[in-house]
Every structure is written in C-alpha cells, then in structure tokens.
C-alpha positions in Angstrom: 74.3 -185.0 -40.8 78.0 -185.4 -40.2 80.1 -184.4 -43.2 82.9 -186.8 -44.1 85.0 -189.1 -42.0 86.4 -188.3 -38.6 90.2 -188.3 -38.2 91.1 -191.7 -36.7 94.0 -194.1 -36.8 94.1 -196.9 -39.3 92.8 -199.3 -36.7 89.7 -197.1 -35.9 86.3 -197.6 -37.4 84.0 -194.7 -38.2 81.4 -194.1 -35.4 78.8 -192.8 -37.9 77.9 -192.6 -41.6 80.1 -190.9 -44.1 78.7 -189.3 -47.3 79.7 -192.3 -49.4 77.1 -195.1 -49.5 78.0 -198.2 -47.5 76.6 -201.5 -48.8 75.8 -202.8 -45.4 73.6 -199.8 -44.7 71.2 -200.4 -47.5 68.1 -202.1 -46.0 66.3 -203.8 -48.8 63.4 -206.1 -49.4 65.9 -208.1 -51.5 68.9 -207.9 -49.2 69.9 -208.7 -45.7 69.7 -206.5 -42.6 72.4 -203.9 -42.0 75.3 -205.0 -39.9 76.4 -202.8 -36.9 80.0 -202.1 -36.2 81.6 -201.0 -32.9 83.6 -197.9 -32.6 85.6 -198.3 -29.3 88.3 -195.8 -30.1 86.3 -192.9 -31.3 84.9 -191.4 -28.1 86.0 -187.9 -29.0 83.8 -187.8 -32.0 80.8 -189.6 -30.5 78.9 -186.5 -29.2 79.0 -184.9 -32.7 77.8 -188.0 -34.3 75.0 -188.4 -31.8 73.9 -184.8 -32.4 73.8 -185.4 -36.2 71.8 -188.5 -35.8 69.4 -186.9 -33.4 68.9 -184.1 -35.9 67.8 -186.3 -38.8 65.9 -188.7 -36.6 63.9 -185.7 -35.3 63.3 -184.6 -38.9 62.0 -188.1 -39.8 59.6 -188.0 -36.9 58.3 -184.6 -37.9 57.7 -185.8 -41.5 55.9 -188.9 -40.2 53.7 -186.7 -37.9 52.8 -184.4 -40.8 51.9 -187.3 -43.0 49.9 -189.0 -40.2 48.0 -185.9 -39.2 47.5 -184.1 -42.6 47.9 -186.7 -45.3 50.0 -186.7 -48.5 48.8 -183.2 -49.5 51.0 -181.7 -46.7 54.1 -183.1 -48.2 56.1 -182.2 -51.4 57.1 -185.0 -53.8 60.6 -185.2 -52.5 59.3 -185.5 -48.9 57.0 -188.5 -49.9 60.1 -190.1 -51.5 62.2 -189.2 -48.4 59.6 -191.1 -46.2 60.0 -194.2 -48.4 63.8 -194.0 -48.3 63.8 -193.9 -44.5 63.0 -197.6 -44.6 65.3 -198.5 -47.4 68.4 -196.5 -46.2 67.8 -196.4 -42.4 71.0 -194.8 -41.1 71.6 -191.9 -43.6 70.1 -188.5 -44.1 67.9 -189.3 -47.1 66.7 -185.8 -47.9 69.6 -185.0 -50.3 69.0 -188.4 -52.1 65.3 -187.7 -52.5 65.9 -184.3 -53.8 68.6 -185.6 -56.3 66.1 -188.2 -57.6 63.4 -185.7 -58.1 65.8 -183.3 -59.8 67.1 -186.0 -62.1 63.8 -187.5 -63.1 61.5 -184.5 -62.8 58.7 -185.9 -60.6 57.7 -188.7 -58.3 56.2 -190.5 -61.2 59.4 -190.1 -63.1 61.4 -191.6 -60.3 59.2 -194.7 -60.2 59.1 -195.0 -64.0 62.9 -194.8 -64.3 64.9 -198.0 -65.1 67.1 -199.5 -62.4 70.3 -198.6 -64.4 69.4 -194.9 -64.3 68.3 -194.9 -60.7 71.7 -196.2 -59.6 73.4 -193.3 -61.3 72.1 -191.1 -58.5 74.6 -190.9 -55.6 73.4 -192.9 -52.6 71.1 -195.2 -54.6 72.4 -198.7 -54.9 70.9 -201.6 -56.8 69.0 -202.9 -53.8 67.3 -199.5 -53.2 66.6 -199.1 -57.0 64.9 -202.6 -57.0 62.8 -201.7 -54.0 61.6 -198.5 -55.7 60.6 -200.6 -58.8 58.8 -203.0 -56.5 56.7 -200.2 -55.1 56.0 -198.9 -58.6 55.0 -202.4 -59.7 52.6 -202.7 -56.7 51.0 -199.4 -57.7 50.6 -200.5 -61.3 49.0 -203.8 -60.3 46.6 -202.0 -58.1 45.4 -199.7 -60.9 45.2 -202.7 -63.2 43.1 -204.8 -60.8 40.6 -201.9 -60.6 40.0 -202.2 -64.3 39.3 -206.0 -64.3 35.9 -205.8 -62.8 34.6 -202.8 -64.7 33.3 -202.1 -68.2 36.3 -200.3 -69.6 34.5 -197.9 -71.8 32.5 -196.6 -68.9 35.7 -196.2 -66.8 37.7 -194.3 -69.3 39.5 -192.2 -66.8 40.7 -195.3 -65.0 42.0 -196.7 -68.3 44.0 -193.5 -69.0 45.3 -193.4 -65.4 46.5 -197.0 -65.6 48.2 -196.6 -69.0 49.8 -193.3 -68.0 51.3 -194.9 -64.9 52.5 -197.9 -66.8 53.9 -196.2 -69.9 54.5 -192.5 -69.6 58.0 -192.7 -68.3 59.2 -195.6 -70.4 62.5 -194.8 -72.2 61.5 -196.8 -75.3 58.3 -197.1 -77.3 56.0 -199.8 -76.1 52.9 -201.1 -77.9 50.2 -202.4 -75.6 46.8 -203.9 -76.2 43.8 -204.1 -73.9 41.7 -207.1 -75.0 38.0 -206.9 -74.1 35.1 -209.3 -74.1 31.6 -208.7 -75.5 30.7 -206.7 -72.4 33.9 -204.5 -72.8 35.4 -206.0 -69.6 39.2 -206.4 -69.7 40.3 -209.9 -70.6 44.0 -209.2 -70.9 46.5 -206.4 -71.0 49.6 -207.3 -73.0 52.7 -205.6 -74.3 52.9 -206.7 -77.9 56.2 -205.0 -78.7 59.1 -202.8 -77.5 61.1 -200.7 -79.9 63.5 -197.8 -79.9 63.0 -194.2 -78.7 60.8 -193.4 -81.7 59.6 -196.6 -83.3 58.0 -199.9 -82.4 57.4 -202.6 -85.0 53.7 -203.7 -85.0 52.3 -206.6 -87.0 48.5 -206.4 -87.6 48.2 -210.1 -88.3 49.8 -211.0 -84.9 47.5 -208.5 -83.2 44.4 -210.1 -84.6 45.7 -213.6 -84.1 46.2 -212.9 -80.4 42.7 -211.4 -80.1 41.2 -214.6 -81.5 43.3 -216.7 -79.1 41.8 -214.8 -76.2 38.3 -214.8 -77.6 38.3 -211.0 -77.5 35.7 -209.1 -79.4 37.2 -205.7 -79.0 40.6 -204.0 -78.4 42.1 -200.7 -77.3 45.5 -200.0 -78.7 47.9 -198.0 -76.6 51.5 -196.9 -77.2 53.8 -194.3 -75.7 56.0 -191.5 -77.1 59.2 -191.3 -75.0 59.8 -187.8 -76.3 56.9 -186.8 -74.2 54.8 -185.4 -77.0 51.7 -187.6 -77.7 50.9 -186.1 -81.1 50.3 -189.0 -83.5 52.6 -189.4 -86.5 51.3 -190.4 -90.0 52.8 -193.8 -89.4 50.7 -194.1 -86.2 47.5 -193.3 -88.0 48.2 -195.5 -91.0 49.2 -198.5 -88.8 46.0 -198.1 -86.8 43.8 -198.1 -89.9 45.5 -201.4 -91.1 44.7 -203.1 -87.7 41.1 -201.8 -87.8 40.5 -203.3 -91.2 42.2 -206.6 -90.3 40.1 -206.9 -87.1 36.9 -205.8 -88.8 37.0 -208.8 -91.1 36.8 -211.1 -88.1 34.1 -209.0 -86.2 36.6 -207.6 -83.8 36.2 -203.9 -82.9 39.1 -201.5 -82.3 37.6 -198.9 -79.9 40.5 -196.5 -79.9 44.2 -196.0 -80.2 45.6 -193.9 -77.3 49.1 -192.3 -77.4 50.6 -191.6 -74.0 53.1 -188.8 -73.4 54.8 -187.7 -70.2 52.2 -185.0 -69.4 49.1 -186.1 -71.3 47.6 -188.3 -73.9 45.9 -188.2 -77.3 43.0 -190.3 -78.5 42.9 -191.0 -82.3 39.2 -191.5 -82.0 38.8 -188.2 -80.1 40.7 -186.5 -82.9 38.4 -188.2 -85.5 41.5 -189.7 -87.1 39.9 -193.2 -87.0 
C-alpha cells in the first residue's frame, strides 16, 4: 500500500489512497457508493500506485481463495474480519484496520460486541463501517435466536448458552434478560428487562412476574452479564434470584435457572446449587 500523499501541486488530486480515511471511500449498506476522482496531472506517480493496488488486490484474492477452498479454519480472526472489510472499505489495505480492531477488542466476538462509539475510535473505521459491523452482528444474533424458537429450551441448553453469550458477553453495561417459556418449555419471548451500570442492574421482581403473566408464560430463565468478565455470582445476585423465585412460585411460574454470562464463560446458579 502507498504510504502518504504524493508530492503534487495544489491543483493536483491524489491518484491513490492516503493513510487517512476518506469519507467517499467507505462503501456501506447505509451510505452511497464511493465516488471516483480523476488524476490527470499525476502520471509520474501512477506506476507506484498501480503496483501498490495490485499488491493488496492480489492479497485479497489469495485470502478469498483460502476461504473458498479450506473454509474459515484456514483463517485467523483478523483475516476473517479483513475479508468483511474488503466490501466495506473497497479501496484501502484493510489488514492494518482488521488487526487494530482485534488488538483493541481482543477477539472477533469482541469486535462485533463493541458499541459503535468505540469502534469508530479505531483509525480507519468510520460510522458507516461501524454500523455495518453491528448489522452483521445483529444478523448473527437473530440467527441464533431463531434456532431456539422451535426447540424445547431445556433440551437445547448449549444453544441457549451460545445465544446468550453472543448477545451479552461483550456488553459494556450490565443487562438483565429473561427468556419466557410456555408449558412445553418452548421460547415465547426473549426480553431485556433492564440495563444498568458496569456492575449493577436494577431488577423489580413484581415487574418480572407481571410480564410473565402478560405473556402467559409458565416458566422463565433469568440471564444477566458481568461486564468485568468474571461470571461469579454476587450475594446480591443470589438474593435477588430467590426473591423472584418466591414471587413467581405463588403464581405457579417456574424459574428454571439464573445464568450469569462473562466474557469467557458462564455460571449457572442452579448448577452451583445456589437456588
């Protein structure tokens, strides 16, 4: 990739990309197509720019070929991200951007879980690209969620954990979520009941039970995340769960479990015999 602008007069336009992001070069599902500009007075620099473009276009083709022939296991996380960024930022070398995103957020899951405001702090990622990454993340979450709807949740526990982890593990604030189930333990609704701070979410047992009655749910699974990454339950987590269980029991509603999601794992209060 060419490094920095070529020396030109004030009337010249650059014949190729500089290191700084150019708004017109972001191709987005939300934005328009990039606009091309002519460079009539930059003939001296053209061969160098073409060589740079041929280099990263060749790299793109090699990555695509590896993915086509060997699947995702042949690629590192940053290379998967690089493949996605090819479409979103079509005329730049996206490898440095992909590596910077992985370095900042720790993993591919961390990138997709990051809020737009933090994504745009990475050099080369504008708001349009950040929104596109969130759109891809949302599509993945919806896919996992749709797989739960036709199954008995308790017999598909690994799918439940996979979905909850994808949806919540990288949230920067605590989120309290409830999976409402019918008498066959099939998912009726998945709702976020509250969002709080980095270490606390207000939960109102009466509102939880009220919502279950509105949905004609006969059972629930409680889920919340710990943004610190450590899913170990606090005394407040345990006490709050017991209050909800007692309130629900009075109306013949079962609380199957309370799952706490961390960045690298989860904890089941039922599994720990805390409820």
